[in-house]
C-alpha positions as CSV (number, residue, x, y, z in Angstrom):
1,M,128.9,84.2,33.5
2,V,131.5,81.7,32.2
3,L,134.9,81.9,33.8
4,A,137.7,79.4,33.6
5,W,139.8,79.5,36.7
6,N,142.0,76.7,38.1
7,R,141.9,76.8,41.9
8,S,144.9,74.5,42.1
9,S,147.2,76.9,40.2
10,R,150.3,77.9,42.0
11,L,152.0,81.2,42.4
12,T,153.1,81.4,38.7
13,D,149.4,81.7,37.8
14,M,148.6,84.3,40.4
15,A,148.7,87.2,38.1
16,D,146.2,85.7,35.7
17,R,144.0,84.6,38.5
18,N,143.9,88.1,40.0
19,V,143.0,89.7,36.6
20,Q,140.1,87.3,36.3
21,L,138.9,87.9,39.9
22,I,139.1,91.6,39.5
23,S,136.7,91.4,36.6
24,V,134.3,89.2,38.5
25,W,134.7,91.4,41.6
26,Q,133.8,94.5,39.6
27,S,130.8,92.7,38.0
28,F,129.7,91.8,41.5
29,I,129.9,95.4,42.8
30,E,127.8,96.4,39.8
31,G,125.1,94.1,41.0
32,D,125.7,91.0,38.8
33,K,124.2,88.1,40.7
34,D,126.0,85.6,38.6
35,A,129.3,87.1,39.6
36,Y,128.2,87.0,43.2
37,S,127.2,83.3,42.9
38,F,130.6,82.6,41.3
39,L,132.5,84.2,44.2
40,Y,130.4,82.3,46.7
41,R,130.9,78.9,45.0
42,Q,134.6,79.5,44.7
43,Y,135.3,80.8,48.2
44,H,132.8,79.0,50.3
45,P,134.8,75.7,50.5
46,R,138.0,77.7,51.0
47,L,136.6,79.7,53.9
48,Y,135.1,76.6,55.4
49,N,138.4,74.8,55.3
50,Y,140.1,77.8,56.8
51,G,137.5,78.1,59.5
52,R,138.1,74.4,60.5
53,K,141.7,75.3,61.4
54,F,140.3,77.5,64.2
55,T,137.3,75.5,65.4
56,S,135.5,72.2,65.1
57,D,132.1,74.0,65.4
58,L,131.0,73.5,61.9
59,V,127.7,75.4,62.5
60,L,129.6,78.4,63.7
61,I,131.8,78.4,60.6
62,E,128.9,78.1,58.3
63,D,127.0,80.8,60.0
64,N,129.9,83.2,59.7
65,I,130.4,82.4,56.0
66,Q,126.7,83.1,55.3
67,D,126.7,86.3,57.3
68,L,129.8,87.5,55.5
69,F,128.4,87.0,52.0
70,V,125.0,88.6,53.0
71,K,126.9,91.7,54.3
72,F,129.0,91.7,51.1
73,W,125.9,91.8,48.9
74,I,124.1,94.5,51.0
75,G,127.2,96.7,51.2
76,K,128.6,96.0,47.8
77,E,128.6,99.7,46.9
78,N,131.1,100.3,49.7
79,L,133.6,97.8,48.3
80,R,134.7,99.6,45.2
81,K,138.1,100.6,46.5
82,I,139.1,97.1,47.6
83,E,142.4,96.2,45.9
84,S,142.8,92.6,46.9
85,F,139.6,90.5,47.1
86,H,141.5,87.5,48.5
87,S,143.0,89.2,51.5
88,Y,139.9,91.3,52.1
89,L,137.6,88.3,52.2
90,F,139.9,86.2,54.4
91,V,140.5,89.2,56.8
92,S,136.8,89.8,57.1
93,F,136.0,86.2,57.7
94,R,138.9,85.8,60.1
95,H,137.7,88.8,62.1
96,A,134.1,87.6,62.3
97,L,135.0,84.0,63.2
98,V,137.5,84.9,65.8
99,K,135.0,87.3,67.4
100,S,132.4,84.5,67.4
101,I,134.8,82.1,69.0
102,Q,135.6,84.7,71.7
103,Q,131.9,85.3,72.4
104,Q,131.3,81.6,72.5
105,E,134.1,81.1,75.1
106,A,133.0,84.2,77.1
107,E,129.6,82.5,77.6
108,R,131.6,79.7,79.4
109,R,133.4,82.4,81.4
110,I,136.6,81.9,79.4
111,I,138.5,84.9,78.2
112,I,140.6,84.1,75.1
113,N,142.9,86.5,73.2
114,E,143.1,86.4,69.4
115,E,146.8,85.5,69.7
116,N,145.9,82.4,71.8
117,I,143.4,80.8,69.5
118,S,144.9,77.6,68.1
119,F,145.4,77.2,64.3
120,N,145.3,73.5,63.6
121,L,147.5,73.0,60.5
122,E,147.6,69.4,59.3
123,V,149.3,67.6,56.5
124,S,147.5,65.3,54.1
125,I,149.5,62.8,52.1
126,D,146.8,61.3,50.0
127,Q,147.9,63.2,46.8
128,V,151.6,62.8,47.2
129,I,153.1,59.9,45.2
130,I,156.5,58.8,46.4
131,D,157.8,55.8,48.3
132,R,155.1,55.1,50.9
133,E,157.4,54.0,53.7
134,Q,159.6,57.1,53.3
135,L,156.5,59.3,53.0
136,S,155.0,58.0,56.2
137,E,158.2,58.7,58.1
138,Q,158.6,62.2,56.7
139,H,155.0,62.9,57.2
140,L,155.3,62.1,60.9
141,L,158.4,64.3,61.2
142,L,156.6,67.2,59.5
143,T,153.4,66.7,61.6
144,N,155.5,66.9,64.8
145,A,157.5,69.8,63.5
146,L,154.4,71.8,62.7
147,K,153.4,71.6,66.3
148,N,156.5,73.6,67.2
149,L,155.5,76.5,65.0
150,S,153.6,79.5,66.4
151,E,150.0,79.9,65.5
152,R,150.9,82.8,63.2
153,Q,153.6,80.9,61.5
154,K,151.2,78.0,60.8
155,E,148.6,80.4,59.4
156,A,151.2,82.1,57.1
157,I,152.3,78.6,55.9
158,F,148.6,77.7,55.2
159,F,148.0,80.8,53.1
160,L,151.3,80.6,51.1
161,F,151.3,76.8,50.4
162,Y,147.6,76.0,50.4
163,E,145.8,79.1,49.3
164,N,148.7,80.2,47.0
165,L,148.5,83.8,48.2
166,S,151.3,86.3,47.8
167,Y,153.4,87.5,50.7
168,K,151.7,90.9,50.4
169,E,148.3,89.3,50.7
170,V,149.3,87.2,53.7
171,S,150.7,90.3,55.4
172,E,147.4,92.0,55.0
173,I,145.5,89.1,56.5
174,L,147.9,88.8,59.4
175,N,148.1,92.6,59.8
176,I,151.9,92.7,59.6
177,S,154.4,94.1,57.1
178,T,155.4,92.2,54.0
179,K,159.0,92.2,55.3
180,A,157.8,90.7,58.6
181,T,155.9,88.0,56.7
182,Y,159.0,87.0,54.8
183,K,160.9,86.7,58.1
184,L,158.0,84.8,59.7
185,V,157.9,82.2,56.9
186,A,161.7,81.9,56.7
187,R,161.9,81.1,60.4
188,A,159.0,78.6,60.1
189,L,160.7,76.8,57.1
190,S,164.0,76.8,59.0
191,E,162.3,75.2,62.0
192,L,160.8,72.5,59.8
193,R,164.1,71.7,58.1
194,S,165.8,71.6,61.5
195,N,163.7,68.6,62.3
196,Y,165.7,66.3,59.9
197,L,163.5,67.2,56.9
198,S,165.2,67.9,53.6
199,R,164.4,71.1,51.7
200,S,162.8,69.1,48.9
201,M,160.7,67.0,51.3
202,V,159.4,70.0,53.2
203,S,158.3,71.6,49.9
204,L,156.7,68.4,48.6
205,L,154.7,67.8,51.8
206,L,153.7,71.4,52.3
207,F,152.3,71.5,48.7
208,S,150.1,68.6,49.7
209,L,148.4,70.5,52.5
């Protein structure tokens, strides 16, 4: 199967991306192993990166990714009614990984609620080309500002600016309404800008996540 899909495309390319993925998804459900391999290759690094925001246990992350795709293949006939592959995949992985983290902590006699699991959102400046001295200062401000956001705000920012998902898809992953997602992100961006960061600088640095 040959499919051209630019992972770095932004929200303006989302419609085309969804059309392509719907085609691949349908082929996968029909038992196309090439489609299954394509989805695995495309989403494995994305899930891996997402998992690292929750835990540093790389083996745990990898195990959950492998288990997820095995379950997908075995139960592919039951996935015909899925409308958004993106949100369904991330929701499934998030649920499995959080459960694994909770079980891991329970073995150490530590009870941890899903809401209390840290989401470590970091900013990379390697791909941003502006004045280095200004960038370093702004990067430090944004890094500190991100620490003031709630775990849910950081997760929403991650999906919108890094994974390029729509507000609707993010709302499905976070299990809140689309309207609540807009408010969540608006408050997060307001918090970031309140830390002496200009609107343009926030956007530039967030798109480098």
